[in-house]
N, CA, C, O and CB atoms as a CASP TS submission, in Angstrom:
PFRMAT TS
TARGET T0000
AUTHOR 0000-0000-0000
METHOD Language model
MODEL 1
PARENT N/A
ATOM      1  N   MET     1     114.048 218.166 136.599  1.00  0.00           N
ATOM      2  CA  MET     1     112.700 218.379 135.811  1.00  0.00           C
ATOM      3  C   MET     1     112.505 217.111 136.558  1.00  0.00           C
ATOM      4  O   MET     1     113.417 216.323 136.811  1.00  0.00           O
ATOM      5  CB  MET     1     112.530 218.510 133.939  1.00  0.00           C
ATOM      6  N   PRO     2     111.049 216.936 136.954  1.00  0.00           N
ATOM      7  CA  PRO     2     110.287 216.160 137.359  1.00  0.00           C
ATOM      8  C   PRO     2     110.702 214.297 135.906  1.00  0.00           C
ATOM      9  O   PRO     2     111.469 214.346 134.944  1.00  0.00           O
ATOM     10  CB  PRO     2     108.533 217.272 137.359  1.00  0.00           C
ATOM     11  N   ASN     3     110.143 213.447 136.205  1.00  0.00           N
ATOM     12  CA  ASN     3     110.326 212.796 134.997  1.00  0.00           C
ATOM     13  C   ASN     3     109.140 212.503 134.496  1.00  0.00           C
ATOM     14  O   ASN     3     108.542 212.033 135.464  1.00  0.00           O
ATOM     15  CB  ASN     3     111.087 211.697 135.063  1.00  0.00           C
ATOM     16  N   PRO     4     108.683 212.493 133.917  1.00  0.00           N
ATOM     17  CA  PRO     4     106.954 212.115 133.641  1.00  0.00           C
ATOM     18  C   PRO     4     106.350 210.447 133.096  1.00  0.00           C
ATOM     19  O   PRO     4     105.196 210.146 132.791  1.00  0.00           O
ATOM     20  CB  PRO     4     106.446 213.254 132.233  1.00  0.00           C
ATOM     21  N   PHE     5     107.195 209.844 133.108  1.00  0.00           N
ATOM     22  CA  PHE     5     107.346 208.848 133.232  1.00  0.00           C
ATOM     23  C   PHE     5     107.108 207.753 134.406  1.00  0.00           C
ATOM     24  O   PHE     5     107.046 206.524 134.445  1.00  0.00           O
ATOM     25  CB  PHE     5     108.161 208.995 132.902  1.00  0.00           C
ATOM     26  N   VAL     6     107.009 208.767 135.303  1.00  0.00           N
ATOM     27  CA  VAL     6     107.835 207.575 136.781  1.00  0.00           C
ATOM     28  C   VAL     6     106.885 206.934 136.881  1.00  0.00           C
ATOM     29  O   VAL     6     107.220 205.750 136.833  1.00  0.00           O
ATOM     30  CB  VAL     6     108.334 208.109 138.534  1.00  0.00           C
ATOM     31  N   ALA     7     105.398 207.092 137.048  1.00  0.00           N
ATOM     32  CA  ALA     7     104.356 206.523 137.180  1.00  0.00           C
ATOM     33  C   ALA     7     103.818 205.582 136.129  1.00  0.00           C
ATOM     34  O   ALA     7     102.826 204.895 136.375  1.00  0.00           O
ATOM     35  CB  ALA     7     103.635 207.389 137.430  1.00  0.00           C
ATOM     36  N   ASP     8     104.594 205.516 134.677  1.00  0.00           N
ATOM     37  CA  ASP     8     104.730 204.299 133.459  1.00  0.00           C
ATOM     38  C   ASP     8     105.039 203.295 133.612  1.00  0.00           C
ATOM     39  O   ASP     8     104.547 202.249 133.188  1.00  0.00           O
ATOM     40  CB  ASP     8     105.461 204.381 132.546  1.00  0.00           C
ATOM     41  N   LEU     9     106.612 203.628 134.761  1.00  0.00           N
ATOM     42  CA  LEU     9     107.850 203.047 135.105  1.00  0.00           C
ATOM     43  C   LEU     9     107.690 201.850 135.834  1.00  0.00           C
ATOM     44  O   LEU     9     108.429 200.866 135.836  1.00  0.00           O
ATOM     45  CB  LEU     9     108.646 203.922 135.824  1.00  0.00           C
ATOM     46  N   CYS    10     106.652 202.043 136.445  1.00  0.00           N
ATOM     47  CA  CYS    10     106.300 201.111 137.720  1.00  0.00           C
ATOM     48  C   CYS    10     105.751 199.879 136.987  1.00  0.00           C
ATOM     49  O   CYS    10     106.285 198.769 136.981  1.00  0.00           O
ATOM     50  CB  CYS    10     105.083 201.807 138.887  1.00  0.00           C
ATOM     51  N   ALA    11     104.146 200.367 136.119  1.00  0.00           N
ATOM     52  CA  ALA    11     103.634 199.355 135.914  1.00  0.00           C
ATOM     53  C   ALA    11     102.396 199.882 134.822  1.00  0.00           C
ATOM     54  O   ALA    11     101.245 199.832 135.255  1.00  0.00           O
ATOM     55  CB  ALA    11     103.305 198.673 137.276  1.00  0.00           C
ATOM     56  N   PRO    12     102.623 200.400 133.368  1.00  0.00           N
ATOM     57  CA  PRO    12     101.446 201.260 132.965  1.00  0.00           C
ATOM     58  C   PRO    12     100.020 199.785 132.616  1.00  0.00           C
ATOM     59  O   PRO    12     100.180 198.941 131.734  1.00  0.00           O
ATOM     60  CB  PRO    12     102.069 202.451 131.198  1.00  0.00           C
ATOM     61  N   ALA    13      98.990 199.826 133.374  1.00  0.00           N
ATOM     62  CA  ALA    13      98.158 199.721 133.895  1.00  0.00           C
ATOM     63  C   ALA    13      97.190 199.297 132.564  1.00  0.00           C
ATOM     64  O   ALA    13      96.230 198.564 132.803  1.00  0.00           O
ATOM     65  CB  ALA    13      97.999 200.831 134.765  1.00  0.00           C
ATOM     66  N   SER    14      97.440 199.781 131.050  1.00  0.00           N
ATOM     67  CA  SER    14      96.740 199.818 130.313  1.00  0.00           C
ATOM     68  C   SER    14      97.594 199.139 128.445  1.00  0.00           C
ATOM     69  O   SER    14      98.472 198.473 127.897  1.00  0.00           O
ATOM     70  CB  SER    14      96.213 201.335 130.647  1.00  0.00           C
ATOM     71  N   ARG    15      97.157 199.463 128.388  1.00  0.00           N
ATOM     72  CA  ARG    15      98.157 198.445 126.358  1.00  0.00           C
ATOM     73  C   ARG    15      97.726 200.334 125.618  1.00  0.00           C
ATOM     74  O   ARG    15      98.518 200.682 124.743  1.00  0.00           O
ATOM     75  CB  ARG    15      96.286 195.905 124.759  1.00  0.00           C
ATOM     76  N   GLU    16      96.734 201.253 125.923  1.00  0.00           N
ATOM     77  CA  GLU    16      96.679 202.821 126.010  1.00  0.00           C
ATOM     78  C   GLU    16      98.219 203.222 126.773  1.00  0.00           C
ATOM     79  O   GLU    16      99.178 203.564 126.081  1.00  0.00           O
ATOM     80  CB  GLU    16      95.137 203.393 127.068  1.00  0.00           C
ATOM     81  N   ALA    17      98.288 203.143 128.033  1.00  0.00           N
ATOM     82  CA  ALA    17      99.725 203.975 129.086  1.00  0.00           C
ATOM     83  C   ALA    17     100.297 203.473 127.938  1.00  0.00           C
ATOM     84  O   ALA    17     100.745 204.279 127.122  1.00  0.00           O
ATOM     85  CB  ALA    17     100.482 203.406 131.004  1.00  0.00           C
ATOM     86  N   TRP    18     100.426 201.215 127.528  1.00  0.00           N
ATOM     87  CA  TRP    18     102.367 202.157 126.818  1.00  0.00           C
ATOM     88  C   TRP    18     102.184 202.718 125.504  1.00  0.00           C
ATOM     89  O   TRP    18     102.718 203.824 125.417  1.00  0.00           O
ATOM     90  CB  TRP    18     104.057 200.827 126.390  1.00  0.00           C
ATOM     91  N   GLN    19     101.667 202.368 124.556  1.00  0.00           N
ATOM     92  CA  GLN    19     101.156 202.858 123.640  1.00  0.00           C
ATOM     93  C   GLN    19     102.222 204.912 124.169  1.00  0.00           C
ATOM     94  O   GLN    19     103.308 205.305 123.745  1.00  0.00           O
ATOM     95  CB  GLN    19      99.042 202.436 123.748  1.00  0.00           C
ATOM     96  N   ARG    20     101.176 205.678 125.225  1.00  0.00           N
ATOM     97  CA  ARG    20     101.710 207.163 125.696  1.00  0.00           C
ATOM     98  C   ARG    20     102.613 206.819 125.581  1.00  0.00           C
ATOM     99  O   ARG    20     103.008 207.313 124.525  1.00  0.00           O
ATOM    100  CB  ARG    20     101.530 207.908 126.913  1.00  0.00           C
ATOM    101  N   LEU    21     103.788 205.869 126.218  1.00  0.00           N
ATOM    102  CA  LEU    21     105.502 205.522 127.035  1.00  0.00           C
ATOM    103  C   LEU    21     105.877 205.287 125.476  1.00  0.00           C
ATOM    104  O   LEU    21     107.058 205.486 125.191  1.00  0.00           O
ATOM    105  CB  LEU    21     105.846 203.717 128.501  1.00  0.00           C
ATOM    106  N   PHE    22     105.216 204.984 124.689  1.00  0.00           N
ATOM    107  CA  PHE    22     106.358 204.389 123.742  1.00  0.00           C
ATOM    108  C   PHE    22     106.486 204.937 122.803  1.00  0.00           C
ATOM    109  O   PHE    22     107.530 204.778 122.171  1.00  0.00           O
ATOM    110  CB  PHE    22     106.309 203.201 123.303  1.00  0.00           C
ATOM    111  N   THR    23     104.969 206.241 122.091  1.00  0.00           N
ATOM    112  CA  THR    23     105.833 207.747 121.312  1.00  0.00           C
ATOM    113  C   THR    23     105.993 208.927 122.935  1.00  0.00           C
ATOM    114  O   THR    23     105.775 210.133 123.048  1.00  0.00           O
ATOM    115  CB  THR    23     104.276 208.856 119.537  1.00  0.00           C
ATOM    116  N   ALA    24     106.243 208.367 123.489  1.00  0.00           N
ATOM    117  CA  ALA    24     107.187 209.813 123.973  1.00  0.00           C
ATOM    118  C   ALA    24     108.366 209.507 124.750  1.00  0.00           C
ATOM    119  O   ALA    24     108.833 210.516 125.278  1.00  0.00           O
ATOM    120  CB  ALA    24     106.346 210.894 124.990  1.00  0.00           C
ATOM    121  N   LEU    25     108.943 208.536 124.969  1.00  0.00           N
ATOM    122  CA  LEU    25     110.206 207.554 124.568  1.00  0.00           C
ATOM    123  C   LEU    25     110.352 207.724 123.479  1.00  0.00           C
ATOM    124  O   LEU    25     111.377 208.393 123.351  1.00  0.00           O
ATOM    125  CB  LEU    25     110.182 206.136 124.721  1.00  0.00           C
ATOM    126  N   GLN    26     109.785 207.444 122.261  1.00  0.00           N
ATOM    127  CA  GLN    26     110.407 207.387 121.309  1.00  0.00           C
ATOM    128  C   GLN    26     111.197 209.381 120.334  1.00  0.00           C
ATOM    129  O   GLN    26     112.121 209.823 119.650  1.00  0.00           O
ATOM    130  CB  GLN    26     109.195 206.362 120.548  1.00  0.00           C
ATOM    131  N   GLN    27     109.880 209.793 121.059  1.00  0.00           N
ATOM    132  CA  GLN    27     109.590 211.947 120.452  1.00  0.00           C
ATOM    133  C   GLN    27     111.121 212.011 121.713  1.00  0.00           C
ATOM    134  O   GLN    27     112.017 212.712 121.244  1.00  0.00           O
ATOM    135  CB  GLN    27     106.992 213.464 121.357  1.00  0.00           C
ATOM    136  N   ARG    28     111.513 211.336 123.293  1.00  0.00           N
ATOM    137  CA  ARG    28     112.513 211.902 123.223  1.00  0.00           C
ATOM    138  C   ARG    28     113.345 212.114 122.721  1.00  0.00           C
ATOM    139  O   ARG    28     113.953 213.181 122.640  1.00  0.00           O
ATOM    140  CB  ARG    28     112.789 211.851 123.606  1.00  0.00           C
ATOM    141  N   ALA    29     113.608 210.867 122.151  1.00  0.00           N
ATOM    142  CA  ALA    29     114.746 210.186 120.874  1.00  0.00           C
ATOM    143  C   ALA    29     114.822 210.920 119.788  1.00  0.00           C
ATOM    144  O   ALA    29     115.976 211.274 119.545  1.00  0.00           O
ATOM    145  CB  ALA    29     114.372 208.738 120.219  1.00  0.00           C
ATOM    146  N   LEU    30     114.092 211.253 119.104  1.00  0.00           N
ATOM    147  CA  LEU    30     114.107 212.171 118.378  1.00  0.00           C
ATOM    148  C   LEU    30     114.309 213.808 118.105  1.00  0.00           C
ATOM    149  O   LEU    30     114.643 214.410 117.085  1.00  0.00           O
ATOM    150  CB  LEU    30     113.460 211.891 118.208  1.00  0.00           C
ATOM    151  N   ASP    31     113.958 214.281 119.471  1.00  0.00           N
ATOM    152  CA  ASP    31     114.365 215.179 120.242  1.00  0.00           C
ATOM    153  C   ASP    31     115.876 215.218 120.381  1.00  0.00           C
ATOM    154  O   ASP    31     116.365 216.339 120.238  1.00  0.00           O
ATOM    155  CB  ASP    31     113.725 215.021 121.387  1.00  0.00           C
ATOM    156  N   ALA    32     116.600 214.354 120.596  1.00  0.00           N
ATOM    157  CA  ALA    32     118.060 214.213 120.974  1.00  0.00           C
ATOM    158  C   ALA    32     118.989 213.639 120.191  1.00  0.00           C
ATOM    159  O   ALA    32     120.199 213.616 120.416  1.00  0.00           O
ATOM    160  CB  ALA    32     118.196 213.572 122.024  1.00  0.00           C
ATOM    161  N   GLY    33     118.180 212.976 118.875  1.00  0.00           N
ATOM    162  CA  GLY    33     118.743 213.180 117.684  1.00  0.00           C
ATOM    163  C   GLY    33     119.229 211.364 117.362  1.00  0.00           C
ATOM    164  O   GLY    33     120.322 211.069 116.878  1.00  0.00           O
ATOM    165  N   MET    34     118.528 210.684 117.616  1.00  0.00           N
ATOM    166  CA  MET    34     118.733 209.374 118.033  1.00  0.00           C
ATOM    167  C   MET    34     117.329 208.763 118.295  1.00  0.00           C
ATOM    168  O   MET    34     116.382 209.015 119.040  1.00  0.00           O
ATOM    169  CB  MET    34     119.662 209.332 119.272  1.00  0.00           C
ATOM    170  N   THR    35     117.661 207.748 117.244  1.00  0.00           N
ATOM    171  CA  THR    35     116.438 206.684 117.382  1.00  0.00           C
ATOM    172  C   THR    35     116.356 205.509 118.033  1.00  0.00           C
ATOM    173  O   THR    35     117.309 204.840 118.432  1.00  0.00           O
ATOM    174  CB  THR    35     116.097 206.259 116.321  1.00  0.00           C
ATOM    175  N   LEU    36     115.061 205.231 118.150  1.00  0.00           N
ATOM    176  CA  LEU    36     114.982 203.912 119.109  1.00  0.00           C
ATOM    177  C   LEU    36     114.813 202.640 117.793  1.00  0.00           C
ATOM    178  O   LEU    36     114.348 202.747 116.658  1.00  0.00           O
ATOM    179  CB  LEU    36     113.307 204.006 120.436  1.00  0.00           C
ATOM    180  N   ARG    37     115.381 201.501 118.486  1.00  0.00           N
ATOM    181  CA  ARG    37     114.015 200.173 117.385  1.00  0.00           C
ATOM    182  C   ARG    37     112.072 200.297 117.986  1.00  0.00           C
ATOM    183  O   ARG    37     111.556 200.707 119.025  1.00  0.00           O
ATOM    184  CB  ARG    37     114.674 197.628 118.037  1.00  0.00           C
ATOM    185  N   GLN    38     111.601 199.800 116.901  1.00  0.00           N
ATOM    186  CA  GLN    38     110.757 199.893 117.265  1.00  0.00           C
ATOM    187  C   GLN    38     110.122 198.701 118.271  1.00  0.00           C
ATOM    188  O   GLN    38     110.293 197.484 118.341  1.00  0.00           O
ATOM    189  CB  GLN    38     110.312 200.230 116.307  1.00  0.00           C
ATOM    190  N   PRO    39     109.338 199.628 118.983  1.00  0.00           N
ATOM    191  CA  PRO    39     108.698 198.728 120.356  1.00  0.00           C
ATOM    192  C   PRO    39     107.590 197.355 119.527  1.00  0.00           C
ATOM    193  O   PRO    39     107.272 197.243 118.343  1.00  0.00           O
ATOM    194  CB  PRO    39     107.401 200.155 121.654  1.00  0.00           C
ATOM    195  N   PRO    40     107.291 196.621 120.536  1.00  0.00           N
ATOM    196  CA  PRO    40     106.732 195.082 120.292  1.00  0.00           C
ATOM    197  C   PRO    40     105.417 195.708 119.210  1.00  0.00           C
ATOM    198  O   PRO    40     104.973 196.793 118.836  1.00  0.00           O
ATOM    199  CB  PRO    40     106.065 194.035 122.122  1.00  0.00           C
ATOM    200  N   PRO    41     105.243 194.705 119.078  1.00  0.00           N
ATOM    201  CA  PRO    41     103.894 195.235 118.172  1.00  0.00           C
ATOM    202  C   PRO    41     103.139 194.339 119.178  1.00  0.00           C
ATOM    203  O   PRO    41     103.506 193.266 119.657  1.00  0.00           O
ATOM    204  CB  PRO    41     103.699 194.832 116.176  1.00  0.00           C
ATOM    205  N   GLU    42     101.310 195.446 119.512  1.00  0.00           N
ATOM    206  CA  GLU    42     100.555 193.959 120.306  1.00  0.00           C
ATOM    207  C   GLU    42      99.892 192.934 119.532  1.00  0.00           C
ATOM    208  O   GLU    42      99.688 192.888 118.319  1.00  0.00           O
ATOM    209  CB  GLU    42      99.339 194.316 121.298  1.00  0.00           C
ATOM    210  N   PRO    43      99.574 192.074 120.503  1.00  0.00           N
ATOM    211  CA  PRO    43      98.958 190.944 120.386  1.00  0.00           C
ATOM    212  C   PRO    43      98.224 191.174 119.002  1.00  0.00           C
ATOM    213  O   PRO    43      98.001 192.348 118.707  1.00  0.00           O
ATOM    214  CB  PRO    43      98.077 190.624 121.635  1.00  0.00           C
ATOM    215  N   THR    44      97.677 189.821 117.795  1.00  0.00           N
ATOM    216  CA  THR    44      97.187 189.796 117.665  1.00  0.00           C
ATOM    217  C   THR    44      95.897 188.393 117.510  1.00  0.00           C
ATOM    218  O   THR    44      94.848 188.390 116.865  1.00  0.00           O
ATOM    219  CB  THR    44      97.710 190.487 117.294  1.00  0.00           C
ATOM    220  N   THR    45      96.485 187.358 118.342  1.00  0.00           N
ATOM    221  CA  THR    45      96.123 186.060 118.380  1.00  0.00           C
ATOM    222  C   THR    45      95.699 185.671 120.124  1.00  0.00           C
ATOM    223  O   THR    45      95.920 184.896 121.054  1.00  0.00           O
ATOM    224  CB  THR    45      97.458 185.174 117.699  1.00  0.00           C
ATOM    225  N   CYS    46      94.973 186.809 119.714  1.00  0.00           N
ATOM    226  CA  CYS    46      94.948 186.459 122.011  1.00  0.00           C
ATOM    227  C   CYS    46      93.284 186.243 121.886  1.00  0.00           C
ATOM    228  O   CYS    46      92.520 187.158 121.580  1.00  0.00           O
ATOM    229  CB  CYS    46      95.520 188.605 123.721  1.00  0.00           C
ATOM    230  N   CYS    47      92.790 184.627 122.230  1.00  0.00           N
ATOM    231  CA  CYS    47      91.698 184.224 122.490  1.00  0.00           C
ATOM    232  C   CYS    47      90.675 184.844 123.476  1.00  0.00           C
ATOM    233  O   CYS    47      89.471 184.633 123.332  1.00  0.00           O
ATOM    234  CB  CYS    47      91.957 183.188 122.739  1.00  0.00           C
ATOM    235  N   GLY    48      91.317 185.845 124.790  1.00  0.00           N
ATOM    236  CA  GLY    48      90.495 185.931 125.636  1.00  0.00           C
ATOM    237  C   GLY    48      90.135 185.088 126.545  1.00  0.00           C
ATOM    238  O   GLY    48      89.067 185.325 127.109  1.00  0.00           O
ATOM    239  N   ARG    49      90.653 184.278 126.813  1.00  0.00           N
ATOM    240  CA  ARG    49      89.847 183.257 127.724  1.00  0.00           C
ATOM    241  C   ARG    49      91.016 183.507 128.943  1.00  0.00           C
ATOM    242  O   ARG    49      91.277 182.362 129.313  1.00  0.00           O
ATOM    243  CB  ARG    49      89.614 181.348 127.003  1.00  0.00           C
ATOM    244  N   GLY    50      91.323 183.857 129.240  1.00  0.00           N
ATOM    245  CA  GLY    50      92.715 184.086 130.195  1.00  0.00           C
ATOM    246  C   GLY    50      93.723 183.143 130.620  1.00  0.00           C
ATOM    247  O   GLY    50      94.071 182.731 131.726  1.00  0.00           O
ATOM    248  N   CYS    51      94.170 182.872 129.198  1.00  0.00           N
ATOM    249  CA  CYS    51      95.227 181.234 129.240  1.00  0.00           C
ATOM    250  C   CYS    51      96.351 181.651 130.185  1.00  0.00           C
ATOM    251  O   CYS    51      96.904 182.750 130.144  1.00  0.00           O
ATOM    252  CB  CYS    51      96.131 180.632 127.423  1.00  0.00           C
ATOM    253  N   ASN    52      96.661 180.571 131.122  1.00  0.00           N
ATOM    254  CA  ASN    52      98.216 180.904 131.455  1.00  0.00           C
ATOM    255  C   ASN    52      99.367 180.755 130.382  1.00  0.00           C
ATOM    256  O   ASN    52      99.588 179.682 129.820  1.00  0.00           O
ATOM    257  CB  ASN    52      98.657 179.978 132.584  1.00  0.00           C
ATOM    258  N   GLY    53     100.017 181.806 130.163  1.00  0.00           N
ATOM    259  CA  GLY    53     101.567 182.004 129.208  1.00  0.00           C
ATOM    260  C   GLY    53     100.690 183.385 128.236  1.00  0.00           C
ATOM    261  O   GLY    53     101.273 183.601 127.174  1.00  0.00           O
ATOM    262  N   CYS    54      99.592 184.171 128.437  1.00  0.00           N
ATOM    263  CA  CYS    54      98.487 184.343 127.202  1.00  0.00           C
ATOM    264  C   CYS    54      99.609 185.506 126.380  1.00  0.00           C
ATOM    265  O   CYS    54     100.448 186.238 126.905  1.00  0.00           O
ATOM    266  CB  CYS    54      96.499 185.149 127.807  1.00  0.00           C
ATOM    267  N   VAL    55      99.440 185.429 125.687  1.00  0.00           N
ATOM    268  CA  VAL    55     100.280 186.415 124.325  1.00  0.00           C
ATOM    269  C   VAL    55     100.348 187.602 124.987  1.00  0.00           C
ATOM    270  O   VAL    55     101.243 188.425 124.795  1.00  0.00           O
ATOM    271  CB  VAL    55      99.400 186.712 122.652  1.00  0.00           C
ATOM    272  N   TRP    56      99.646 187.706 125.588  1.00  0.00           N
ATOM    273  CA  TRP    56      99.690 189.525 126.976  1.00  0.00           C
ATOM    274  C   TRP    56     100.654 189.654 127.121  1.00  0.00           C
ATOM    275  O   TRP    56     101.406 190.512 126.662  1.00  0.00           O
ATOM    276  CB  TRP    56      99.144 189.714 128.704  1.00  0.00           C
ATOM    277  N   GLU    57     100.859 188.750 127.855  1.00  0.00           N
ATOM    278  CA  GLU    57     102.406 188.849 128.862  1.00  0.00           C
ATOM    279  C   GLU    57     103.352 187.957 128.817  1.00  0.00           C
ATOM    280  O   GLU    57     103.894 187.415 129.780  1.00  0.00           O
ATOM    281  CB  GLU    57     102.251 188.792 130.317  1.00  0.00           C
ATOM    282  N   GLY    58     103.639 187.734 127.250  1.00  0.00           N
ATOM    283  CA  GLY    58     104.848 188.130 126.417  1.00  0.00           C
ATOM    284  C   GLY    58     105.161 189.676 126.359  1.00  0.00           C
ATOM    285  O   GLY    58     106.126 190.310 126.784  1.00  0.00           O
ATOM    286  N   PHE    59     103.841 190.130 125.584  1.00  0.00           N
ATOM    287  CA  PHE    59     103.660 191.233 124.682  1.00  0.00           C
ATOM    288  C   PHE    59     104.307 192.286 126.250  1.00  0.00           C
ATOM    289  O   PHE    59     105.419 192.806 126.155  1.00  0.00           O
ATOM    290  CB  PHE    59     101.645 191.466 123.849  1.00  0.00           C
ATOM    291  N   TYR    60     103.696 192.422 127.214  1.00  0.00           N
ATOM    292  CA  TYR    60     103.910 193.309 128.049  1.00  0.00           C
ATOM    293  C   TYR    60     105.526 192.735 128.266  1.00  0.00           C
ATOM    294  O   TYR    60     106.409 193.259 127.587  1.00  0.00           O
ATOM    295  CB  TYR    60     102.765 193.365 129.313  1.00  0.00           C
ATOM    296  N   SER    61     105.851 191.711 129.174  1.00  0.00           N
ATOM    297  CA  SER    61     107.275 191.568 129.507  1.00  0.00           C
ATOM    298  C   SER    61     108.289 192.230 128.005  1.00  0.00           C
ATOM    299  O   SER    61     109.313 192.837 128.318  1.00  0.00           O
ATOM    300  CB  SER    61     107.539 189.686 129.875  1.00  0.00           C
ATOM    301  N   ALA    62     108.062 192.131 126.887  1.00  0.00           N
ATOM    302  CA  ALA    62     108.583 192.544 125.770  1.00  0.00           C
ATOM    303  C   ALA    62     108.253 194.179 125.721  1.00  0.00           C
ATOM    304  O   ALA    62     108.629 194.643 124.644  1.00  0.00           O
ATOM    305  CB  ALA    62     108.006 191.665 124.586  1.00  0.00           C
ATOM    306  N   ALA    63     107.846 194.854 126.314  1.00  0.00           N
ATOM    307  CA  ALA    63     107.672 196.168 126.120  1.00  0.00           C
ATOM    308  C   ALA    63     108.037 196.907 127.432  1.00  0.00           C
ATOM    309  O   ALA    63     108.084 198.127 127.590  1.00  0.00           O
ATOM    310  CB  ALA    63     106.286 196.422 125.655  1.00  0.00           C
ATOM    311  N   ALA    64     108.218 196.206 128.092  1.00  0.00           N
ATOM    312  CA  ALA    64     109.125 196.341 129.698  1.00  0.00           C
ATOM    313  C   ALA    64     110.358 196.475 129.163  1.00  0.00           C
ATOM    314  O   ALA    64     111.099 197.439 128.970  1.00  0.00           O
ATOM    315  CB  ALA    64     109.140 194.908 130.926  1.00  0.00           C
ATOM    316  N   TYR    65     110.436 195.236 128.950  1.00  0.00           N
ATOM    317  CA  TYR    65     112.405 195.127 128.146  1.00  0.00           C
ATOM    318  C   TYR    65     113.076 195.706 127.091  1.00  0.00           C
ATOM    319  O   TYR    65     114.273 195.651 126.812  1.00  0.00           O
ATOM    320  CB  TYR    65     112.823 193.856 127.552  1.00  0.00           C
ATOM    321  N   TRP    66     111.925 196.419 126.388  1.00  0.00           N
ATOM    322  CA  TRP    66     112.285 197.838 125.764  1.00  0.00           C
ATOM    323  C   TRP    66     112.264 199.093 126.267  1.00  0.00           C
ATOM    324  O   TRP    66     113.233 199.852 126.258  1.00  0.00           O
ATOM    325  CB  TRP    66     111.629 198.064 124.856  1.00  0.00           C
ATOM    326  N   ARG    67     110.864 199.414 126.843  1.00  0.00           N
ATOM    327  CA  ARG    67     111.306 200.423 127.679  1.00  0.00           C
ATOM    328  C   ARG    67     112.573 200.805 128.405  1.00  0.00           C
ATOM    329  O   ARG    67     113.182 201.832 128.105  1.00  0.00           O
ATOM    330  CB  ARG    67     110.633 200.359 128.408  1.00  0.00           C
ATOM    331  N   ASP    68     112.858 200.221 129.085  1.00  0.00           N
ATOM    332  CA  ASP    68     114.495 199.734 129.981  1.00  0.00           C
ATOM    333  C   ASP    68     115.794 200.347 129.196  1.00  0.00           C
ATOM    334  O   ASP    68     116.576 201.242 129.518  1.00  0.00           O
ATOM    335  CB  ASP    68     114.821 197.699 129.962  1.00  0.00           C
ATOM    336  N   GLU    69     115.691 199.289 127.731  1.00  0.00           N
ATOM    337  CA  GLU    69     116.786 199.692 126.871  1.00  0.00           C
ATOM    338  C   GLU    69     116.635 201.169 126.293  1.00  0.00           C
ATOM    339  O   GLU    69     117.527 201.988 126.073  1.00  0.00           O
ATOM    340  CB  GLU    69     116.884 198.676 125.717  1.00  0.00           C
ATOM    341  N   ALA    70     115.120 201.296 126.088  1.00  0.00           N
ATOM    342  CA  ALA    70     114.709 203.200 125.271  1.00  0.00           C
ATOM    343  C   ALA    70     115.697 204.116 126.459  1.00  0.00           C
ATOM    344  O   ALA    70     116.767 204.643 126.153  1.00  0.00           O
ATOM    345  CB  ALA    70     112.188 203.971 125.482  1.00  0.00           C
ATOM    346  N   GLU    71     115.206 204.156 127.565  1.00  0.00           N
ATOM    347  CA  GLU    71     115.808 204.674 128.428  1.00  0.00           C
ATOM    348  C   GLU    71     116.894 204.856 129.073  1.00  0.00           C
ATOM    349  O   GLU    71     117.292 205.903 129.583  1.00  0.00           O
ATOM    350  CB  GLU    71     115.460 204.550 128.834  1.00  0.00           C
ATOM    351  N   LEU    72     117.620 203.352 129.050  1.00  0.00           N
ATOM    352  CA  LEU    72     119.562 203.175 128.948  1.00  0.00           C
ATOM    353  C   LEU    72     119.767 203.957 128.180  1.00  0.00           C
ATOM    354  O   LEU    72     120.665 204.715 128.548  1.00  0.00           O
ATOM    355  CB  LEU    72     120.428 201.795 128.399  1.00  0.00           C
ATOM    356  N   ARG    73     118.999 204.387 126.359  1.00  0.00           N
ATOM    357  CA  ARG    73     119.776 205.167 125.112  1.00  0.00           C
ATOM    358  C   ARG    73     119.535 206.166 125.381  1.00  0.00           C
ATOM    359  O   ARG    73     120.062 206.971 124.614  1.00  0.00           O
ATOM    360  CB  ARG    73     119.501 205.017 123.697  1.00  0.00           C
ATOM    361  N   LEU    74     118.628 206.852 126.575  1.00  0.00           N
ATOM    362  CA  LEU    74     118.145 208.049 126.255  1.00  0.00           C
ATOM    363  C   LEU    74     119.360 208.458 127.685  1.00  0.00           C
ATOM    364  O   LEU    74     119.369 209.686 127.773  1.00  0.00           O
ATOM    365  CB  LEU    74     116.139 208.331 126.262  1.00  0.00           C
ATOM    366  N   LEU    75     119.872 208.126 128.255  1.00  0.00           N
ATOM    367  CA  LEU    75     120.994 208.162 129.511  1.00  0.00           C
ATOM    368  C   LEU    75     121.579 208.465 128.850  1.00  0.00           C
ATOM    369  O   LEU    75     121.560 209.694 128.920  1.00  0.00           O
ATOM    370  CB  LEU    75     121.552 207.159 130.396  1.00  0.00           C
ATOM    371  N   GLU    76     122.764 207.897 127.461  1.00  0.00           N
ATOM    372  CA  GLU    76     123.974 207.860 127.874  1.00  0.00           C
ATOM    373  C   GLU    76     124.174 209.325 126.711  1.00  0.00           C
ATOM    374  O   GLU    76     125.268 209.876 126.595  1.00  0.00           O
ATOM    375  CB  GLU    76     124.882 206.179 127.700  1.00  0.00           C
TER
END
């Protein structure tokens, strides 16, 4: 069966894409009788000025880590 997350695994392009990925992985875990820890929350403190080290960079890094860990757990 093709992996429906392949495009998203490369680099989701938007917050909405990450949320869809989070939801899909959590549903896969539930279907497998597992629970995953909560995905990282979206930042609420961005000033919108494009800062170096923006809170969104931290979110995307944490989201990628969460995705990788979720995928590993689902492969067990």
